C-alpha positions in Angstrom: -77.4 -254.9 -11.4 -73.8 -254.5 -9.8 -72.3 -253.4 -13.0 -73.3 -249.7 -13.3 -71.2 -248.6 -16.3 -68.9 -250.1 -18.9 -67.1 -248.8 -22.0 -65.2 -250.6 -24.9 -61.9 -248.8 -25.0 -59.9 -251.2 -27.1 -59.6 -254.8 -28.4 -57.6 -255.8 -25.3 -56.6 -253.9 -22.2 -53.4 -255.0 -20.2 -54.0 -252.8 -17.2 -55.7 -249.5 -16.1 -55.5 -246.9 -13.3 -57.6 -243.9 -12.2 -56.6 -240.4 -11.4 -56.9 -239.3 -7.7 -60.2 -237.6 -8.3 -61.2 -240.4 -10.7 -61.9 -237.8 -13.6 -59.4 -239.5 -15.8 -58.6 -243.0 -16.7 -55.2 -244.3 -17.8 -54.9 -247.7 -19.7 -52.7 -249.7 -21.9 -54.4 -251.1 -25.0 -52.1 -254.2 -25.2 -49.1 -252.3 -26.6 -46.4 -249.9 -25.7 -48.5 -246.8 -25.2 -50.6 -245.3 -22.3 -53.8 -243.8 -23.3 -55.4 -241.3 -21.0 -59.2 -240.7 -21.2 -61.4 -238.1 -19.7 -65.2 -238.1 -19.3 -66.5 -235.2 -21.4 -70.2 -234.7 -21.5 -71.0 -238.3 -20.9 -68.5 -239.6 -23.5 -64.9 -240.7 -23.0 -62.4 -238.6 -25.0 -58.7 -239.6 -25.3 -56.7 -236.5 -24.2 -53.1 -237.9 -24.0 -51.1 -240.7 -25.4 -47.9 -241.5 -23.5 -45.2 -243.0 -25.7 -41.9 -243.9 -24.3 -41.6 -247.7 -23.8 -40.4 -250.0 -26.5 -42.4 -253.1 -25.7 -45.8 -253.9 -24.1 -46.7 -252.1 -20.9 -47.9 -254.5 -18.1 -48.3 -252.2 -15.1 -49.7 -248.8 -14.5 -50.4 -247.0 -11.2 -51.5 -243.4 -10.6 -50.4 -242.0 -7.2 -53.2 -240.6 -5.1 -51.0 -238.3 -3.2 -48.6 -236.9 -5.8 -50.7 -237.3 -9.0 -47.7 -239.1 -10.7 -48.2 -242.0 -13.0 -45.7 -244.9 -13.0 -45.4 -247.5 -15.8 -43.4 -250.6 -16.3 -42.9 -252.8 -19.4 -41.3 -255.8 -20.9 -38.6 -253.5 -22.1 -37.2 -253.8 -18.4 -37.8 -250.0 -17.9 -39.9 -247.9 -15.6 -41.0 -244.3 -16.2 -42.5 -241.8 -13.8 -44.7 -239.4 -15.5 -45.3 -235.8 -14.1 -48.0 -233.5 -15.4 -46.4 -230.2 -16.4 -49.1 -227.9 -18.0 -50.8 -229.7 -20.7 -48.0 -232.3 -21.0 -47.0 -235.4 -19.3 -43.2 -235.5 -18.9 -41.4 -238.9 -18.3 -38.4 -239.7 -16.0 -36.6 -242.8 -16.6 -36.0 -245.0 -13.4 -33.0 -247.3 -13.6 -34.1 -250.7 -12.5 -31.1 -252.7 -13.3 -33.1 -255.6 -14.6 -32.1 -258.3 -17.1 -35.6 -259.6 -17.5 -39.0 -258.0 -18.2 -40.7 -255.9 -15.5 -44.2 -257.5 -14.7 -46.0 -255.4 -12.1 -45.9 -252.0 -10.2 -47.6 -250.3 -7.3 -47.1 -247.0 -5.5 -46.8 -247.0 -1.8 -49.6 -245.6 0.2 -47.7 -242.4 1.0 -46.5 -242.0 -2.7 -42.8 -241.7 -1.8 -41.9 -245.2 -3.0 -43.0 -247.7 -5.6 -42.3 -251.5 -6.1 -41.6 -253.2 -9.3 -41.9 -257.0 -9.6 -40.0 -258.6 -12.5 -39.1 -261.8 -14.3 -35.5 -261.5 -12.9 -36.7 -263.0 -9.6 -36.2 -259.5 -7.9 -38.3 -256.7 -6.5 -37.1 -253.1 -7.2 -38.0 -250.5 -4.4 -37.9 -247.2 -6.1 -37.7 -243.8 -4.3 -36.7 -240.2 -5.4 -33.3 -239.0 -4.4 -33.7 -235.3 -3.8 -29.8 -234.6 -3.8 -29.3 -236.0 -7.4 -32.8 -235.2 -8.8 -33.5 -238.7 -10.0 -35.3 -241.9 -9.1 -33.1 -244.8 -7.8 -33.9 -248.4 -7.0 -32.9 -250.9 -4.2 -33.2 -254.6 -5.1 -34.5 -257.4 -3.0 -32.5 -260.2 -4.6 -32.1 -264.0 -4.1 -35.4 -264.4 -2.4 -37.7 -265.6 -5.1 -37.2 -268.7 -7.1 -39.1 -267.5 -10.2 -40.9 -264.4 -11.6 -42.6 -261.9 -9.3 -46.2 -261.6 -10.6 -47.6 -259.1 -8.1 -46.7 -256.6 -5.3 -48.9 -255.1 -2.6 -47.9 -252.4 -0.1 -48.9 -252.8 3.6 -50.9 -249.7 4.9 -47.8 -248.8 7.0 -45.8 -247.9 4.0 -42.9 -250.3 4.9 -43.8 -253.9 4.4 -44.6 -255.4 1.1 -46.1 -258.7 0.0 -45.2 -260.4 -3.2 -46.5 -263.5 -5.2 -44.4 -265.5 -7.6 -44.7 -268.2 -10.1 -42.7 -270.4 -7.7 -46.1 -270.7 -5.8 -45.0 -268.7 -2.8 -46.2 -265.6 -1.1 -43.7 -263.5 0.8 -43.6 -260.4 3.0 -40.5 -258.2 3.2 -39.3 -255.0 4.9 -38.6 -252.1 2.7 -37.5 -249.7 5.4 -35.1 -247.0 3.8 -33.4 -244.6 6.2 -34.1 -241.0 5.1 -37.1 -242.0 3.0 -39.3 -243.5 5.7 -39.6 -240.9 8.3 -39.2 -241.6 11.9 -37.9 -244.7 13.9 -39.5 -248.0 12.8 -42.1 -249.2 15.0 -43.6 -252.7 15.8 -46.6 -253.8 13.7 -49.2 -256.6 14.0 -48.0 -257.8 10.8 -44.4 -258.5 11.6 -41.6 -256.4 12.8 -41.0 -253.0 11.2 -37.4 -252.7 12.7 -36.1 -255.3 10.2 -33.5 -254.1 7.7 -34.2 -253.5 4.0 -35.0 -256.8 2.2 -35.4 -258.9 5.3 -38.0 -261.5 4.8 -40.8 -261.4 7.4 -42.7 -264.5 6.4 -42.9 -267.0 3.6 -46.2 -268.7 2.9 -46.0 -272.1 1.1 -49.7 -272.6 0.6 -49.8 -272.9 -3.3 -48.2 -275.6 -5.3 -48.6 -273.7 -8.7 -48.3 -270.1 -10.0 -49.6 -267.3 -7.5 -51.0 -264.0 -8.3 -52.8 -261.0 -7.2 -51.9 -260.4 -3.5 -53.7 -257.8 -1.5 -53.7 -256.6 2.2 -56.8 -255.9 4.1 -57.5 -252.2 5.1 -56.2 -252.7 8.5 -53.2 -254.6 7.3 -53.8 -257.5 9.7 -54.7 -259.9 6.8 -53.8 -260.7 3.3 -55.2 -262.7 0.4 -53.8 -264.1 -2.8 -54.8 -266.6 -5.6 -53.3 -269.6 -7.1 -53.5 -270.9 -10.6 -54.9 -274.2 -9.1 -58.5 -272.5 -8.7 -57.7 -271.6 -5.1 -57.8 -268.4 -3.0 -55.8 -268.2 0.3 -56.6 -265.9 3.3 -53.8 -265.3 5.9 -54.2 -263.7 9.3 -51.7 -262.6 12.0 -48.7 -262.3 9.4 -45.6 -263.2 11.3 -43.9 -266.2 12.7 -47.1 -268.2 13.2 -49.6 -267.0 10.5 -53.2 -268.4 10.4 -54.1 -269.5 6.9 -57.2 -270.9 5.2 -58.0 -271.7 1.5 -61.1 -271.8 -0.4 -61.3 -274.1 -3.5 -63.2 -272.8 -6.5 -65.4 -275.0 -8.7 -64.6 -273.0 -11.8 -61.5 -271.4 -13.6 -58.6 -269.7 -11.6 -58.7 -266.0 -10.5 -56.0 -263.4 -11.4 -56.6 -260.6 -9.0 -58.2 -259.9 -5.7 -59.3 -256.9 -3.7 -60.4 -256.4 -0.1 -63.5 -254.3 0.1 -63.6 -254.5 3.8 -62.2 -256.7 6.5 -64.9 -259.3 5.9 -65.5 -259.0 2.0 -63.1 -259.8 -0.9 -63.7 -259.6 -4.5 -61.7 -261.9 -6.9 -61.8 -261.9 -10.7 -60.1 -263.9 -13.4 -60.7 -266.5 -16.2 -64.4 -266.8 -15.4 -65.0 -263.3 -16.7 -67.2 -262.6 -13.8 -66.1 -261.0 -10.3 -66.6 -263.5 -7.5 -67.6 -262.6 -3.9 -66.0 -264.1 -0.8 -67.0 -263.2 2.8 -66.0 -264.1 6.3 -68.5 -265.0 9.0 -68.3 -264.2 12.6 -65.7 -266.6 13.4 -63.4 -265.5 10.6 -64.1 -268.5 8.3 -64.0 -267.4 4.6 -66.3 -268.9 1.9 -67.5 -268.3 -1.6 -70.8 -266.3 -1.7 -71.7 -265.8 -5.3 -70.8 -264.3 -8.7 -71.3 -260.6 -8.6 -72.9 -260.3 -12.0 -74.7 -263.6 -11.6 -77.3 -264.2 -14.4 -79.8 -267.0 -14.4 -80.3 -268.7 -17.8 -82.5 -271.4 -18.9 -81.9 -274.1 -21.3 -84.5 -275.9 -23.6 -82.5 -279.2 -23.6 -82.9 -281.9 -21.1 -80.9 -282.7 -18.1 -78.3 -284.8 -19.9 -78.3 -282.7 -23.0 -77.8 -279.6 -20.8 -74.8 -281.1 -19.0 -73.2 -282.2 -22.3 -73.8 -278.6 -23.7 -72.3 -277.0 -20.7 -69.2 -279.2 -20.7 -68.8 -278.7 -24.4 -69.1 -275.0 -24.1 -66.5 -274.8 -21.3 -64.0 -276.9 -23.3 -64.1 -274.7 -26.3 -64.6 -271.4 -24.4 -68.1 -270.9 -25.9 -70.3 -271.0 -22.8 -70.9 -267.2 -23.0 -72.8 -267.6 -26.2 -76.0 -268.6 -24.6 -75.7 -272.3 -25.1 -74.9 -273.0 -21.5 -76.3 -272.3 -18.1 -72.9 -271.5 -16.6 -73.5 -268.5 -14.4 -69.9 -267.6 -14.1 -69.5 -266.5 -17.7 -72.8 -264.8 -18.4 -71.6 -261.3 -17.5 -70.6 -258.0 -18.8 -66.9 -259.2 -19.5 -66.4 -261.4 -22.5 -62.9 -262.5 -21.6 -60.5 -263.0 -18.7 -60.4 -260.1 -16.2 -56.8 -259.2 -15.4 -57.1 -256.1 -13.1 -59.2 -254.8 -10.2 -58.9 -251.2 -9.1 -60.7 -249.8 -6.1 -62.6 -246.5 -6.5 -62.6 -244.5 -3.4 -63.1 -240.8 -3.2 -61.4 -240.2 0.3 -59.9 -242.0 3.0 -62.9 -241.5 5.4 -65.4 -243.1 3.3 -66.2 -246.8 2.9 -65.1 -248.6 -0.3 -68.3 -249.6 -2.2 -67.2 -249.5 -5.9 -64.4 -250.7 -8.0 -63.5 -251.2 -11.7 -62.3 -254.1 -13.6 -60.6 -254.4 -17.1 -59.7 -257.5 -19.1 -58.7 -259.0 -22.4 -62.0 -258.0 -24.0 -61.0 -254.4 -24.0 -63.7 -253.3 -21.6 -63.5 -251.2 -18.3 -66.4 -251.9 -16.1 -67.4 -250.0 -13.0 -69.2 -252.1 -10.2 -71.2 -250.7 -7.2 -72.0 -252.8 -4.2 -74.4 -250.5 -2.5 -77.3 -251.9 -4.5 -76.4 -255.5 -3.5 -78.6 -256.0 -0.3 -77.1 -259.3 0.6 -73.6 -257.8 0.8 -74.4 -254.8 2.9 -73.7 -256.5 6.2 -70.1 -257.1 5.1 -69.2 -253.6 4.1 
């Protein structure tokens, strides 16, 4: 079985993140707090509760390089949390937003982080040593609606965004004095573009777009649409190569590249989906990761009616349907996928998911023989 461990932390989890050594877990139980858990003698113990936000927290990220935690909330604020002794000390980041913050992610080097918002802007935040505070520069007037997700390119300069206007965009975030050295050329667009310059705009989806991610090399990206489609784009630049895969079930909310040829997607079907690229680079759906075969005692037409009825009322997970998509560990929509990687030199083979059912599930792909060729 691909799911090797899970724990019920709350009634609902908005988002979660792991510490650099993966010994601690930070999550938001669908309120204005961040709970930090540590595994002590095979049981999870809550060791910290971070309280500073006024409204629900919708984004958490834990920097692998600096051990800082960044949080964003519907209260339009962001805090950077530093561990000082046995306490986590918050520092307010002035985002200058008039709408809710919706997502956040640290850059690969940990010297910047990006915040997407309902104000149609992306805030690129960095630490100003001279004044001893975090400041933000805004990418304005580029999005026509709320920014639902952000993803940093491995080069620490380019950033991809998705929006409820249905578009995926790539921008340059080069900041003089923060990004060391002279900008160089990249296979995914030009790095000598000034801050906020749009590298490419992808008009592949005609509905809300979510969960953009870059491949490990940074040569490809993937994102999902609320129309039950997933999009794969190569050669990011003036002439990108794009392809889409249509799903037979409910839409995805988040995606993750395991390798250049393997992508995991998760969403409203409550079960991670596996996508793989063949030798020619053509992407296709492989299977559900937590696929379970169930049998039904009713006849052919009765089974079809029961399955349709169960899907309509969201009750197919109760054992009255042979829908493989929902017969898994999660009982509700998966909203967050986080990779679990010990060090940069190792292959990514495990990840965690959290969702509206309040569970955090850890998945391992090493036991999936049919997927080993893609790792």
